[in-house]
C-alpha positions in Angstrom: 8.4 34.8 3.8 7.6 31.4 5.9 6.0 28.3 5.1 2.8 28.8 7.1 2.9 32.2 5.4 3.0 30.3 1.9 0.2 27.5 2.5 -2.1 30.7 4.1 -1.4 32.4 0.8 -2.5 28.5 -0.6 -5.5 27.9 1.4 -7.6 31.2 0.4 -6.3 29.7 -3.4 -8.3 26.4 -2.7 -11.3 27.5 -1.6 -11.4 30.1 -4.6 -11.1 26.5 -6.1 -8.0 27.8 -8.0 -6.6 24.3 -8.0 -3.8 25.3 -10.9 -2.6 27.8 -8.3 -2.5 25.2 -5.5 -0.8 22.6 -7.5 2.1 25.1 -8.6 2.3 26.3 -5.2 3.3 23.3 -3.2 5.2 21.7 -5.9 7.4 24.7 -5.2 7.7 24.2 -1.8 8.2 20.1 -2.2 10.5 19.5 -4.6 13.3 22.1 -3.8 12.4 21.0 0.0 10.4 17.8 0.9 10.6 18.6 4.7 7.8 20.9 3.5 5.5 17.6 4.5 5.4 18.4 7.2 3.4 21.4 7.2 -0.1 20.2 8.3 -1.3 22.4 5.3 0.3 20.3 2.8 0.0 17.3 4.6 -3.8 18.0 3.9 -3.9 18.9 0.7 -1.9 15.7 -0.3 -4.2 13.5 0.9 -7.3 15.9 -0.8 -5.2 15.8 -4.1 -4.4 12.3 -3.8 -8.1 11.2 -2.8 -8.8 13.3 -6.0 -6.4 11.4 -8.8 -7.7 8.4 -7.3 -11.6 9.2 -8.3 -10.5 10.3 -11.7 -8.9 7.6 -12.4 -11.6 5.1 -10.8 -14.6 6.4 -12.5 -13.1 4.6 -15.7 -13.0 1.1 -13.9 -16.8 0.1 -15.3 -16.7 -2.4 -12.5 -15.6 -0.8 -9.9 -18.5 2.2 -10.9 -21.4 -1.0 -11.0 -20.4 -2.3 -8.0 -20.1 0.7 -6.4 -23.0 2.5 -7.6 -25.5 -0.8 -6.2 -26.5 -1.0 -2.5 -24.3 -2.7 -0.7 -26.0 -5.9 0.4 -26.6 -6.0 -3.6 -24.0 -5.3 -5.0 -24.6 -8.9 -6.8 -27.5 -8.3 -8.0 -28.4 -6.7 -11.5 -30.8 -3.7 -10.8 -32.2 -1.0 -12.5 -30.2 2.4 -13.7 -33.1 4.0 -11.2 -31.8 2.3 -7.6 -27.9 3.0 -8.6 -26.4 6.5 -7.6 -25.8 7.9 -10.8 -22.8 10.3 -9.6 -19.9 7.9 -10.0 -17.4 9.7 -8.3 -19.7 10.2 -5.6 -20.5 6.2 -5.1 -16.8 5.5 -5.3 -16.2 8.1 -3.0 -18.7 7.0 -0.5 -17.9 3.2 -1.3 -13.4 2.7 -1.7 -12.6 5.6 0.8 -13.6 6.3 4.5 -14.8 9.1 6.0 -14.1 11.0 2.7 -16.5 14.3 2.6 -19.1 15.1 0.2 -16.8 18.2 -0.7 -14.1 16.1 -2.2 -16.1 14.5 -4.6 -18.3 17.0 -6.0 -14.9 18.6 -6.3 -13.8 19.8 -9.8 -9.9 19.8 -9.8 -7.9 19.5 -13.1 -6.1 16.3 -14.2 -2.6 15.6 -12.8 -0.4 18.4 -13.6 3.0 17.2 -15.0 5.0 16.6 -18.6 6.0 13.1 -18.8 7.5 10.3 -16.7 10.4 8.4 -18.3 13.4 8.5 -15.5 12.0 6.6 -12.1 11.1 3.5 -11.8 8.5 2.0 -8.9 10.5 -0.6 -6.7 7.7 -2.8 -5.3 7.7 -4.8 -1.8 4.9 -7.5 -1.3 4.5 -8.7 2.7 4.2 -12.0 4.2 3.0 -15.1 2.2 3.4 -13.3 -1.3 3.2 -15.6 -3.5 2.1 -18.5 -1.1 -1.6 -17.7 -0.5 -2.3 -18.4 -4.0 0.1 -18.1 -7.2 -1.1 -14.4 -8.2 -1.3 -13.2 -4.1 1.0 -10.9 -5.1 0.6 -7.4 -4.9 -1.0 -5.1 -7.8 -0.6 -8.9 -10.2 -1.9 -7.0 -12.6 -2.4 -3.6 -12.3 1.8 -3.1 -12.2 1.8 -4.5 -15.5 -1.4 -2.9 -16.6 0.6 0.3 -16.0 4.2 -0.6 -18.1 2.1 -1.2 -21.1 0.1 1.2 -21.2 1.6 4.7 -19.5 5.5 3.1 -20.1 5.9 3.8 -16.3 8.4 0.7 -15.7 7.8 -1.6 -12.4 10.9 -3.8 -10.7 8.9 -6.2 -8.3 12.0 -6.8 -5.6 11.9 -10.3 -5.0 11.4 -9.9 -1.0 11.5 -13.2 0.4 7.2 -14.0 1.7 9.2 -15.9 5.3 12.2 -14.8 6.7 13.4 -11.4 8.9 13.4 -8.2 7.5 16.9 -7.7 7.8 17.6 -10.9 5.9 15.5 -8.7 2.8 17.5 -6.0 2.8 19.7 -8.0 0.4 16.5 -8.5 -2.3 15.8 -4.8 -1.6 19.3 -4.0 -2.8 18.9 -6.4 -5.8 16.2 -4.5 -7.1 18.6 -1.1 -7.7 20.6 -3.3 -9.4 17.9 -4.0 -11.7 17.3 -7.4 -10.6 14.2 -9.1 -9.4 10.9 -9.6 -10.8 9.5 -7.4 -13.2 6.1 -6.5 -13.7 4.4 -9.4 -14.7 6.5 -11.1 -12.2 8.4 -12.5 -13.7 12.1 -13.7 -13.0 14.3 -10.3 -14.7 16.4 -11.9 -17.5 18.5 -9.0 -18.5 18.9 -6.1 -15.6 18.9 -2.3 -16.1 19.5 -0.1 -12.8 17.0 1.8 -12.1 17.6 5.9 -11.9 15.1 7.6 -9.7 13.0 5.2 -7.8 10.7 5.3 -5.8 9.0 1.9 -3.0 6.2 0.5 -2.4 5.8 -1.4 0.3 2.9 -3.3 1.0 2.1 -4.7 4.6 5.5 -6.4 6.1 7.2 -4.9 2.8 7.0 -1.4 4.6 9.1 -2.5 7.8 11.9 -4.6 5.3 11.8 -1.2 3.2 12.3 0.2 6.6 15.3 -2.0 7.8 16.7 -1.3 4.0 16.6 2.3 4.3 17.9 2.7 8.1 21.0 0.7 7.3 21.8 1.5 3.2 22.4 5.3 3.6 24.2 5.2 -0.3 20.4 4.4 -2.0 19.0 7.8 -0.5 19.8 10.1 -2.9 18.3 7.5 -5.3 14.8 7.4 -2.9 12.3 10.0 -3.7 9.5 9.0 -1.8 7.8 6.0 -0.6 4.2 4.2 -0.1 3.3 2.3 2.5 0.3 0.4 1.9 -1.7 -1.1 4.8 2.2 -1.6 6.2 2.4 -2.9 9.3 5.0 -0.5 10.6 3.5 -0.5 13.8 3.6 -4.0 13.8 0.5 -6.7 14.2 -1.8 -7.8 17.7 -2.2 -11.0 15.1 1.5 -11.5 14.8 1.7 -11.6 18.5 -0.7 -14.3 18.9 0.9 -16.4 15.7 5.0 -15.7 17.6 3.5 -17.4 21.1 2.5 -20.7 19.2 5.2 -20.8 17.2 7.8 -19.4 18.9 9.3 -22.9 20.8 8.6 -24.8 17.5 11.0 -27.0 15.9 13.1 -24.7 13.0 13.2 -27.5 10.5 13.2 -26.2 6.9 11.3 -29.5 4.9 9.1 -29.3 2.7 6.0 -30.6 4.5 7.3 -28.8 7.6 7.1 -25.3 6.6 4.1 -26.3 4.0 2.4 -27.5 7.5 3.0 -24.2 8.7 2.3 -22.2 7.0 -1.1 -23.6 6.9 -1.3 -22.8 10.4 -0.3 -19.1 10.4 -3.0 -18.9 7.5 -6.2 -20.6 6.8 -6.6 -20.2 3.6 -3.7 -21.3 2.3 -4.2 -24.4 -0.6 -2.9 -27.1 1.2 0.6 -28.0 -0.6 2.3 -24.3 -1.3 5.6 -24.1 -3.9 7.6 -23.3 -1.6 10.7 -22.0 -3.4 14.4 -20.9 -2.0 13.6 -23.4 0.7 16.8 -22.9 2.8 16.6 -19.6 3.4 12.6 -19.7 4.8 12.9 -18.4 8.5 9.2 -18.8 10.4 10.2 -17.6 13.4 12.1 -14.5 12.5 9.1 -13.1 9.9 6.7 -13.0 12.9 9.3 -12.0 15.8 9.9 -9.0 13.1 6.1 -8.3 12.8 5.4 -8.5 16.7 4.2 -5.1 18.3 7.0 -5.2 21.0 9.6 -5.1 18.2 8.1 -2.8 15.6 7.2 -0.3 18.4 11.2 -0.4 19.6 12.4 -0.1 16.0 10.2 2.9 15.3 11.5 5.0 19.0 14.5 4.5 18.4 15.0 5.3 14.6 11.9 7.7 14.3 14.6 11.1 14.0 16.7 9.5 11.9 13.6 9.1 9.5 12.3 12.3 9.8 15.3 14.4 9.3 15.5 12.7 5.6 14.3 14.7 2.4 12.4 11.6 1.7 8.6 11.8 2.2 6.9 8.7 3.5 2.7 8.1 2.0 0.4 6.2 3.4 -3.0 4.5 2.4 -4.5 2.6 5.4 -7.6 0.6 4.9 -10.6 -0.2 7.5 -13.3 -2.8 7.0 -15.4 -4.9 9.5 -15.9 -8.4 10.2 -18.5 -8.9 8.0 -16.5 -7.2 5.1 -13.7 -10.3 5.4 -13.2 -13.6 4.2 -14.3 -15.8 6.7 -10.9 -17.5 7.6 -10.5 -13.8 9.1 -13.2 -12.5 10.6 -12.4 -13.2 14.7 -9.2 -11.4 14.4 -11.3 -9.1 12.6 -13.4 -9.3 15.7 -10.6 -9.0 17.9 -8.7 -5.7 16.2 -12.0 -4.1 17.0 -11.9 -4.0 20.1 -8.5 -1.7 19.7 -9.8 0.2 17.0 -13.1 -0.8 14.7 -11.1 1.1 11.8 -8.8 -2.1 11.1 -8.5 -3.8 8.2 -8.5 -7.8 9.6 -4.6 -7.4 10.1 -3.5 -4.4 11.9 -4.8 -1.3 13.4 -4.9 2.2 12.0 -2.5 3.9 14.0 0.0 0.1 13.3 -0.3 1.3 9.7 1.2 4.7 10.1 5.1 5.4 10.7 5.2 8.2 13.3 7.4 11.1 12.0 6.3 14.3 10.4 7.2 13.2 7.2 4.5 10.5 7.1 1.3 11.5 5.0 -1.8 9.9 5.6 -3.3 10.3 1.5 -6.4 7.7 2.5 -8.5 5.1 4.7 -9.2 2.7 1.7 -12.5 1.2 2.7 -11.3 -2.6 2.5 -10.4 -5.2 3.8 -6.2 -5.7 4.7 -6.2 -8.0 0.9 -8.3 -6.4 -1.0 -5.8 -3.2 -1.8 -3.3 -5.5 -3.0 -4.6 -8.3 -4.6 -6.5 -9.5 -7.6 -9.6 -11.7 -6.8 -9.0 -15.1 -5.2 -9.1 -17.8 -7.5 -12.7 -19.1 -7.9 -12.4 -22.5 -6.0 -11.3 -20.2 -3.1 -13.7 -17.9 -3.3 -16.4 -21.1 -3.4 -15.6 -21.6 -0.1 -15.4 -17.6 2.1 -17.3 -14.5 0.7 -15.3 -11.5 0.7 -12.0 -12.4 -2.3 -13.4 -10.7 -5.1 -11.7 -7.4 -4.1 -13.2 -5.0 -6.0 -11.6 -1.7 -4.4 -9.6 0.2 -7.4 -6.0 -1.0 -7.4 -5.2 0.2 -10.7 -6.5 4.1 -10.7 -4.5 3.9 -6.5 -1.2 2.5 -8.5 -1.6 5.9 -10.9 -2.4 8.5 -8.4 0.4 7.5 -6.7 2.6 7.5 -10.1 0.7 10.8 -10.9 0.7 12.8 -7.4 4.4 12.2 -6.8 5.4 13.8 -10.5 2.8 17.0 -9.9 4.9 17.3 -7.0 8.3 17.6 -8.8 9.3 13.8 -6.8 10.2 12.2 -9.5 10.0 12.6 -13.7 
């Protein structure tokens, strides 16, 4: 039977709200043949299911529910219950997901269907400036450890350098496959244990770092069961284009003073002095060059067929915001990007956040800005000088949904 006939039958089950049959049918297809995710209906189902799993977990986040239940302009004001949305799923969907139809928060799907997860590790790859905006500016700084403590799901943070080229950072990702790097609490791993099955999550520049690694390290393909791109700069960044034009002719000294000053120019949100480790490895021009639109689009054109033929599904979470919803230092970037795409995340457009291949599935467009989907709230001193650094978006629920989706699809165990 052709896959289109199978998915037509599954669509009927979904229409009849026979979700268990849909889950079983999709797992039967994807677990045996990951290339099945290229089918348009399966792509649609995977997105709907991820968003449902996200909402199922997010209703347990009292902070997020309280925030989402209020009108956006009154989110910081105590309000009587009569002025709040009474349905948590509705409130969460309408505040934290962009363009999700009412039918999704109204759906009553079952919990994630899997037995257990014991043999899989998440390899987490942070982005540009990881740890430099403030000490806890790492992807999922609290959430990854919470998952380990509550569910035993292990995370290894690839200790990717915050400012060097994608190709250079491949060495840090390879070290994570040996069990080396940082643990869920962002502490150096003292006793490395190589993981069994893995899936990778690349935040921002972590996405092109991962793609570069997969391209050049086929010996690890069998271990990799999926990739999540998280506001990933797969198609480059118009902001990086402008920055590279400003720095490409500057000297390349790697002194503490020089790098602190240069990094302060790149991101006005940074503290006056940042703790720079691995100083001799800094390659500011190489890092920014690899985020240029021209460079990333050329990479995608040259390698799209290669990635599309791998049995490694890619799942993309993008973000969308408005200039009034971003920190002060990102306001003009959000304004400029709006001329390209109103649904930008203050650093990337939707197109730039997606790997342009059939094996890529867009699971959600978060109503959030680029930092909101990964970083915890900024320190109070920094928040006092700028709005929109509180970061309300339910990151823990999103991370849970990633694990549960892959397990339900039969890709990890």
